[in-house]
LUMVO-777531 format. One record per residue (C-alpha): x, y, z; residue number from 1; residue in one letter. Coordinates in nm, 2 decimals. Layout:
BEGIN
xx:X, yy:Y, zz:Z, nuba:NUM, tido:A
...
// end
This chain:
BEGIN
xx:9.17, yy:10.37, zz:12.68, nuba:1, tido:M
xx:9.46, yy:10.51, zz:12.88, nuba:2, tido:P
xx:9.73, yy:10.68, zz:12.68, nuba:3, tido:Q
xx:10.04, yy:10.47, zz:12.62, nuba:4, tido:H
xx:10.41, yy:10.57, zz:12.57, nuba:5, tido:D
xx:10.55, yy:10.27, zz:12.40, nuba:6, tido:W
xx:10.91, yy:10.24, zz:12.27, nuba:7, tido:I
xx:10.95, yy:10.10, zz:11.93, nuba:8, tido:V
xx:11.30, yy:9.97, zz:11.86, nuba:9, tido:P
xx:11.50, yy:10.16, zz:11.61, nuba:10, tido:D
xx:11.68, yy:9.87, zz:11.43, nuba:11, tido:W
xx:11.68, yy:9.74, zz:11.07, nuba:12, tido:P
xx:11.46, yy:9.43, zz:11.14, nuba:13, tido:A
xx:11.25, yy:9.30, zz:10.85, nuba:14, tido:P
xx:10.90, yy:9.47, zz:10.83, nuba:15, tido:P
xx:10.71, yy:9.17, zz:10.96, nuba:16, tido:H
xx:10.91, yy:9.17, zz:11.28, nuba:17, tido:I
xx:10.72, yy:9.37, zz:11.54, nuba:18, tido:R
xx:10.86, yy:9.48, zz:11.87, nuba:19, tido:A
xx:10.76, yy:9.71, zz:12.15, nuba:20, tido:V
xx:10.88, yy:9.80, zz:12.50, nuba:21, tido:C
xx:10.62, yy:9.94, zz:12.74, nuba:22, tido:T
xx:10.68, yy:10.23, zz:12.98, nuba:23, tido:T
xx:10.50, yy:10.33, zz:13.30, nuba:24, tido:R
xx:10.20, yy:10.49, zz:13.12, nuba:25, tido:S
xx:9.90, yy:10.34, zz:12.95, nuba:26, tido:G
xx:9.76, yy:10.12, zz:13.23, nuba:27, tido:G
xx:9.53, yy:10.11, zz:13.53, nuba:28, tido:V
xx:9.75, yy:10.02, zz:13.82, nuba:29, tido:S
xx:9.78, yy:10.26, zz:14.11, nuba:30, tido:Q
xx:10.04, yy:10.38, zz:14.36, nuba:31, tido:G
xx:10.40, yy:10.25, zz:14.31, nuba:32, tido:V
xx:10.27, yy:10.04, zz:14.02, nuba:33, tido:Y
xx:10.12, yy:10.33, zz:13.83, nuba:34, tido:K
xx:10.01, yy:10.26, zz:13.57, nuba:35, tido:S
xx:10.11, yy:10.00, zz:13.30, nuba:36, tido:M
xx:10.23, yy:9.71, zz:13.52, nuba:37, tido:N
xx:10.19, yy:9.37, zz:13.35, nuba:38, tido:P
xx:10.38, yy:9.18, zz:13.62, nuba:39, tido:A
xx:10.18, yy:8.95, zz:13.85, nuba:40, tido:G
xx:10.46, yy:8.87, zz:14.09, nuba:41, tido:H
xx:10.51, yy:9.21, zz:14.25, nuba:42, tido:V
xx:10.20, yy:9.23, zz:14.47, nuba:43, tido:K
xx:10.00, yy:9.46, zz:14.25, nuba:44, tido:D
xx:9.62, yy:9.42, zz:14.24, nuba:45, tido:D
xx:9.55, yy:9.10, zz:14.04, nuba:46, tido:V
xx:9.26, yy:9.25, zz:13.85, nuba:47, tido:Q
xx:9.47, yy:9.56, zz:13.75, nuba:48, tido:D
xx:9.75, yy:9.34, zz:13.62, nuba:49, tido:V
xx:9.50, yy:9.14, zz:13.42, nuba:50, tido:A
xx:9.35, yy:9.46, zz:13.28, nuba:51, tido:E
xx:9.69, yy:9.59, zz:13.19, nuba:52, tido:N
xx:9.78, yy:9.27, zz:13.00, nuba:53, tido:R
xx:9.45, yy:9.29, zz:12.81, nuba:54, tido:L
xx:9.51, yy:9.66, zz:12.73, nuba:55, tido:L
xx:9.85, yy:9.57, zz:12.60, nuba:56, tido:L
xx:9.72, yy:9.28, zz:12.39, nuba:57, tido:Q
xx:9.44, yy:9.50, zz:12.24, nuba:58, tido:Q
xx:9.66, yy:9.80, zz:12.19, nuba:59, tido:G
xx:9.91, yy:9.60, zz:11.99, nuba:60, tido:L
xx:9.63, yy:9.41, zz:11.81, nuba:61, tido:N
xx:9.78, yy:9.08, zz:11.91, nuba:62, tido:L
xx:9.59, yy:8.77, zz:11.80, nuba:63, tido:S
xx:9.70, yy:8.58, zz:12.11, nuba:64, tido:S
xx:9.83, yy:8.66, zz:12.46, nuba:65, tido:S
xx:10.21, yy:8.70, zz:12.50, nuba:66, tido:P
xx:10.38, yy:8.40, zz:12.65, nuba:67, tido:Q
xx:10.45, yy:8.54, zz:13.00, nuba:68, tido:W
xx:10.74, yy:8.37, zz:13.18, nuba:69, tido:L
xx:10.83, yy:8.32, zz:13.55, nuba:70, tido:E
xx:11.17, yy:8.47, zz:13.54, nuba:71, tido:Q
xx:11.42, yy:8.31, zz:13.78, nuba:72, tido:I
xx:11.76, yy:8.48, zz:13.68, nuba:73, tido:H
xx:11.87, yy:8.16, zz:13.50, nuba:74, tido:S
xx:12.02, yy:8.10, zz:13.15, nuba:75, tido:T
xx:11.71, yy:7.90, zz:13.03, nuba:76, tido:K
xx:11.56, yy:8.00, zz:12.70, nuba:77, tido:I
xx:11.22, yy:7.85, zz:12.64, nuba:78, tido:L
xx:11.16, yy:7.73, zz:12.28, nuba:79, tido:N
xx:10.80, yy:7.82, zz:12.22, nuba:80, tido:L
xx:10.79, yy:7.60, zz:11.90, nuba:81, tido:D
xx:10.80, yy:7.30, zz:12.13, nuba:82, tido:Q
xx:10.50, yy:7.40, zz:12.35, nuba:83, tido:I
xx:10.21, yy:7.16, zz:12.34, nuba:84, tido:N
xx:9.95, yy:7.03, zz:12.58, nuba:85, tido:N
xx:10.21, yy:6.83, zz:12.77, nuba:86, tido:N
xx:10.37, yy:7.14, zz:12.91, nuba:87, tido:F
xx:10.32, yy:7.21, zz:13.27, nuba:88, tido:R
xx:10.32, yy:7.55, zz:13.45, nuba:89, tido:N
xx:10.68, yy:7.50, zz:13.58, nuba:90, tido:N
xx:10.80, yy:7.46, zz:13.23, nuba:91, tido:D
xx:10.76, yy:7.83, zz:13.18, nuba:92, tido:F
xx:11.03, yy:7.91, zz:13.44, nuba:93, tido:K
xx:11.28, yy:8.07, zz:13.22, nuba:94, tido:A
xx:11.46, yy:8.40, zz:13.14, nuba:95, tido:D
xx:11.39, yy:8.41, zz:12.77, nuba:96, tido:G
xx:11.19, yy:8.26, zz:12.49, nuba:97, tido:S
xx:11.23, yy:8.20, zz:12.12, nuba:98, tido:T
xx:11.01, yy:8.10, zz:11.83, nuba:99, tido:T
xx:10.98, yy:8.07, zz:11.45, nuba:100, tido:T
xx:10.60, yy:8.08, zz:11.47, nuba:101, tido:R
xx:10.40, yy:8.37, zz:11.34, nuba:102, tido:E
xx:10.19, yy:8.57, zz:11.59, nuba:103, tido:E
xx:10.35, yy:8.39, zz:11.89, nuba:104, tido:T
xx:10.47, yy:8.67, zz:12.12, nuba:105, tido:V
xx:10.79, yy:8.64, zz:12.32, nuba:106, tido:C
xx:10.81, yy:8.88, zz:12.62, nuba:107, tido:V
xx:11.03, yy:8.95, zz:12.92, nuba:108, tido:V
xx:10.97, yy:9.19, zz:13.21, nuba:109, tido:M
xx:11.23, yy:9.42, zz:13.36, nuba:110, tido:T
xx:11.28, yy:9.71, zz:13.60, nuba:111, tido:A
xx:11.66, yy:9.78, zz:13.58, nuba:112, tido:D
xx:11.77, yy:9.44, zz:13.43, nuba:113, tido:C
xx:11.84, yy:9.45, zz:13.06, nuba:114, tido:L
xx:11.58, yy:9.33, zz:12.80, nuba:115, tido:P
xx:11.74, yy:9.20, zz:12.48, nuba:116, tido:V
xx:11.56, yy:9.13, zz:12.15, nuba:117, tido:L
xx:11.71, yy:8.91, zz:11.88, nuba:118, tido:L
xx:11.60, yy:8.83, zz:11.52, nuba:119, tido:T
xx:11.78, yy:8.73, zz:11.20, nuba:120, tido:D
xx:11.81, yy:8.93, zz:10.88, nuba:121, tido:R
xx:11.52, yy:8.74, zz:10.72, nuba:122, tido:K
xx:11.31, yy:8.75, zz:11.04, nuba:123, tido:G
xx:11.27, yy:8.37, zz:11.06, nuba:124, tido:Q
xx:11.34, yy:8.34, zz:11.43, nuba:125, tido:R
xx:11.29, yy:8.58, zz:11.72, nuba:126, tido:I
xx:11.39, yy:8.58, zz:12.09, nuba:127, tido:A
xx:11.33, yy:8.80, zz:12.40, nuba:128, tido:A
xx:11.59, yy:8.77, zz:12.68, nuba:129, tido:I
xx:11.59, yy:8.89, zz:13.04, nuba:130, tido:H
xx:11.95, yy:8.98, zz:13.12, nuba:131, tido:A
xx:12.01, yy:9.08, zz:13.48, nuba:132, tido:G
xx:12.37, yy:9.07, zz:13.60, nuba:133, tido:W
xx:12.34, yy:8.71, zz:13.70, nuba:134, tido:R
xx:12.22, yy:8.61, zz:13.36, nuba:135, tido:G
xx:12.49, yy:8.81, zz:13.19, nuba:136, tido:L
xx:12.76, yy:8.65, zz:13.41, nuba:137, tido:A
xx:12.63, yy:8.30, zz:13.35, nuba:138, tido:N
xx:12.58, yy:8.33, zz:12.97, nuba:139, tido:G
xx:12.21, yy:8.41, zz:12.91, nuba:140, tido:I
xx:12.29, yy:8.60, zz:12.59, nuba:141, tido:L
xx:12.51, yy:8.33, zz:12.45, nuba:142, tido:E
xx:12.22, yy:8.08, zz:12.53, nuba:143, tido:A
xx:11.99, yy:8.30, zz:12.32, nuba:144, tido:G
xx:12.23, yy:8.33, zz:12.03, nuba:145, tido:V
xx:12.27, yy:7.95, zz:12.02, nuba:146, tido:S
xx:11.91, yy:7.91, zz:11.91, nuba:147, tido:H
xx:11.99, yy:8.08, zz:11.58, nuba:148, tido:F
xx:12.16, yy:7.90, zz:11.29, nuba:149, tido:S
xx:12.42, yy:8.18, zz:11.22, nuba:150, tido:A
xx:12.52, yy:8.44, zz:11.48, nuba:151, tido:A
xx:12.65, yy:8.67, zz:11.21, nuba:152, tido:E
xx:12.30, yy:8.70, zz:11.07, nuba:153, tido:D
xx:12.15, yy:8.82, zz:11.41, nuba:154, tido:I
xx:12.02, yy:9.16, zz:11.48, nuba:155, tido:L
xx:12.01, yy:9.26, zz:11.85, nuba:156, tido:A
xx:11.83, yy:9.54, zz:12.03, nuba:157, tido:W
xx:11.90, yy:9.65, zz:12.39, nuba:158, tido:L
xx:11.60, yy:9.79, zz:12.57, nuba:159, tido:G
xx:11.58, yy:10.02, zz:12.88, nuba:160, tido:P
xx:11.80, yy:9.91, zz:13.17, nuba:161, tido:A
xx:11.98, yy:10.08, zz:13.46, nuba:162, tido:I
xx:12.25, yy:10.31, zz:13.32, nuba:163, tido:G
xx:12.63, yy:10.31, zz:13.36, nuba:164, tido:P
xx:12.63, yy:10.59, zz:13.61, nuba:165, tido:E
xx:12.38, yy:10.43, zz:13.84, nuba:166, tido:K
xx:12.45, yy:10.05, zz:13.85, nuba:167, tido:F
xx:12.69, yy:10.02, zz:14.15, nuba:168, tido:E
xx:12.82, yy:9.68, zz:14.25, nuba:169, tido:V
xx:13.07, yy:9.53, zz:14.49, nuba:170, tido:G
xx:13.39, yy:9.34, zz:14.41, nuba:171, tido:E
xx:13.23, yy:9.00, zz:14.42, nuba:172, tido:E
xx:12.97, yy:9.09, zz:14.16, nuba:173, tido:V
xx:13.23, yy:9.25, zz:13.94, nuba:174, tido:L
xx:13.45, yy:8.94, zz:13.96, nuba:175, tido:D
xx:13.15, yy:8.72, zz:13.85, nuba:176, tido:K
xx:13.07, yy:8.96, zz:13.56, nuba:177, tido:L
xx:13.43, yy:8.95, zz:13.44, nuba:178, tido:S
xx:13.43, yy:8.57, zz:13.39, nuba:179, tido:V
xx:13.44, yy:8.49, zz:13.02, nuba:180, tido:G
xx:13.48, yy:8.85, zz:12.91, nuba:181, tido:V
xx:13.79, yy:8.89, zz:12.70, nuba:182, tido:K
xx:13.79, yy:9.27, zz:12.72, nuba:183, tido:N
xx:13.86, yy:9.36, zz:13.09, nuba:184, tido:K
xx:13.82, yy:9.74, zz:13.04, nuba:185, tido:T
xx:13.56, yy:9.98, zz:12.91, nuba:186, tido:G
xx:13.26, yy:9.84, zz:13.08, nuba:187, tido:W
xx:13.32, yy:9.93, zz:13.45, nuba:188, tido:F
xx:13.49, yy:10.20, zz:13.65, nuba:189, tido:Q
xx:13.57, yy:10.26, zz:14.01, nuba:190, tido:E
xx:13.30, yy:10.43, zz:14.21, nuba:191, tido:S
xx:13.34, yy:10.72, zz:14.44, nuba:192, tido:L
xx:13.22, yy:10.48, zz:14.71, nuba:193, tido:N
xx:13.51, yy:10.28, zz:14.84, nuba:194, tido:S
xx:13.52, yy:9.92, zz:14.73, nuba:195, tido:G
xx:13.24, yy:9.97, zz:14.48, nuba:196, tido:K
xx:13.23, yy:9.97, zz:14.10, nuba:197, tido:W
xx:13.00, yy:10.13, zz:13.84, nuba:198, tido:L
xx:12.91, yy:9.87, zz:13.57, nuba:199, tido:V
xx:12.79, yy:9.96, zz:13.22, nuba:200, tido:D
xx:12.54, yy:9.67, zz:13.14, nuba:201, tido:L
xx:12.49, yy:9.80, zz:12.78, nuba:202, tido:Y
xx:12.87, yy:9.78, zz:12.70, nuba:203, tido:T
xx:12.90, yy:9.45, zz:12.87, nuba:204, tido:L
xx:12.61, yy:9.30, zz:12.68, nuba:205, tido:A
xx:12.76, yy:9.43, zz:12.35, nuba:206, tido:R
xx:13.09, yy:9.27, zz:12.43, nuba:207, tido:L
xx:12.94, yy:8.94, zz:12.51, nuba:208, tido:R
xx:12.72, yy:8.95, zz:12.20, nuba:209, tido:L
xx:13.02, yy:9.04, zz:11.99, nuba:210, tido:Q
xx:13.22, yy:8.75, zz:12.14, nuba:211, tido:Q
xx:12.93, yy:8.52, zz:12.04, nuba:212, tido:A
xx:12.95, yy:8.64, zz:11.68, nuba:213, tido:G
xx:12.68, yy:8.91, zz:11.68, nuba:214, tido:V
xx:12.79, yy:9.24, zz:11.52, nuba:215, tido:S
xx:12.47, yy:9.43, zz:11.45, nuba:216, tido:E
xx:12.37, yy:9.56, zz:11.80, nuba:217, tido:I
xx:12.13, yy:9.86, zz:11.85, nuba:218, tido:Y
xx:11.96, yy:10.04, zz:12.14, nuba:219, tido:G
xx:12.12, yy:10.08, zz:12.48, nuba:220, tido:G
xx:12.05, yy:10.45, zz:12.53, nuba:221, tido:T
xx:11.81, yy:10.46, zz:12.83, nuba:222, tido:Y
xx:11.85, yy:10.46, zz:13.20, nuba:223, tido:C
xx:11.56, yy:10.31, zz:13.40, nuba:224, tido:S
xx:11.69, yy:10.44, zz:13.73, nuba:225, tido:F
xx:11.72, yy:10.81, zz:13.61, nuba:226, tido:S
xx:11.40, yy:10.84, zz:13.41, nuba:227, tido:D
xx:11.14, yy:10.82, zz:13.69, nuba:228, tido:E
xx:10.86, yy:10.94, zz:13.47, nuba:229, tido:E
xx:10.89, yy:10.67, zz:13.20, nuba:230, tido:R
xx:11.04, yy:10.37, zz:13.38, nuba:231, tido:F
xx:11.00, yy:10.15, zz:13.68, nuba:232, tido:F
xx:11.33, yy:10.09, zz:13.87, nuba:233, tido:S
xx:11.38, yy:9.83, zz:14.14, nuba:234, tido:Y
xx:11.69, yy:10.00, zz:14.27, nuba:235, tido:R
xx:11.52, yy:10.33, zz:14.29, nuba:236, tido:R
xx:11.18, yy:10.22, zz:14.42, nuba:237, tido:Q
xx:11.21, yy:9.88, zz:14.58, nuba:238, tido:G
xx:10.85, yy:9.77, zz:14.53, nuba:239, tido:V
xx:10.75, yy:9.86, zz:14.18, nuba:240, tido:C
xx:10.60, yy:9.74, zz:13.85, nuba:241, tido:G
xx:10.78, yy:9.61, zz:13.55, nuba:242, tido:R
xx:10.82, yy:9.71, zz:13.18, nuba:243, tido:M
xx:10.74, yy:9.45, zz:12.92, nuba:244, tido:A
xx:10.95, yy:9.41, zz:12.61, nuba:245, tido:T
xx:10.78, yy:9.21, zz:12.34, nuba:246, tido:L
xx:10.87, yy:9.07, zz:11.99, nuba:247, tido:I
xx:10.66, yy:8.87, zz:11.74, nuba:248, tido:W
xx:10.65, yy:8.77, zz:11.38, nuba:249, tido:R
xx:10.36, yy:8.93, zz:11.21, nuba:250, tido:H
xx:10.17, yy:8.72, zz:10.96, nuba:251, tido:H
xx:10.30, yy:8.79, zz:10.61, nuba:252, tido:Q
xx:10.04, yy:8.79, zz:10.33, nuba:253, tido:V
xx:10.15, yy:8.63, zz:10.01, nuba:254, tido:D
xx:10.03, yy:8.85, zz:9.73, nuba:255, tido:D
xx:10.15, yy:8.61, zz:9.46, nuba:256, tido:G
xx:10.42, yy:8.84, zz:9.34, nuba:257, tido:Q
xx:10.78, yy:8.72, zz:9.28, nuba:258, tido:T
// end
């Protein structure tokens, strides 16, 4: 089996909450997709993608396949608790998922956008969110938080995204990102390129989560653009694979103790 280089979130989630973010290693894809690319929408070889997904499922000892989404830069969070035989393929067009079920795996794919994982202190609910700049601007994080009963009980982890020194945007994007953010400083700075701005997605995400009532926020130390060996980057590569960020509630065995 190929050697993987998974990232395990460093956060105080309950022991039965399992989470992993893949990197570029550990798969079978070739060329610009080398090697662990689980994304089927980026024109990689279909069989390689299927093999990568199988390797991921086996490597993590998952009892079922992760619930892969067709991400559309929306604010839709799919409640996996409500999935039944009446669901159609287009119902899985979303940019996040949540569940309270054990062994049901929430997953999002990114290559510069920000993956965000949520759980509560007791580990009763989980969520995985794909937060690109459009999603952040339109309230994808707030949509994820709304699925939890109490925002103050939420733990959040920010996975690998493009770093603050590399994410350059124009005035129009900056204006859209500013909507609804109370703090108008600290998450962007003027670029050396005229009319451009450097945006810190991590700081912006923290601000929006804090405004929504979440105070325990972890992660946010990577740069997918700068670390070419570990991460895919759409801005750096154009055509490329994706990292997968997964979270699930592992089955808890009742040993009869109180």
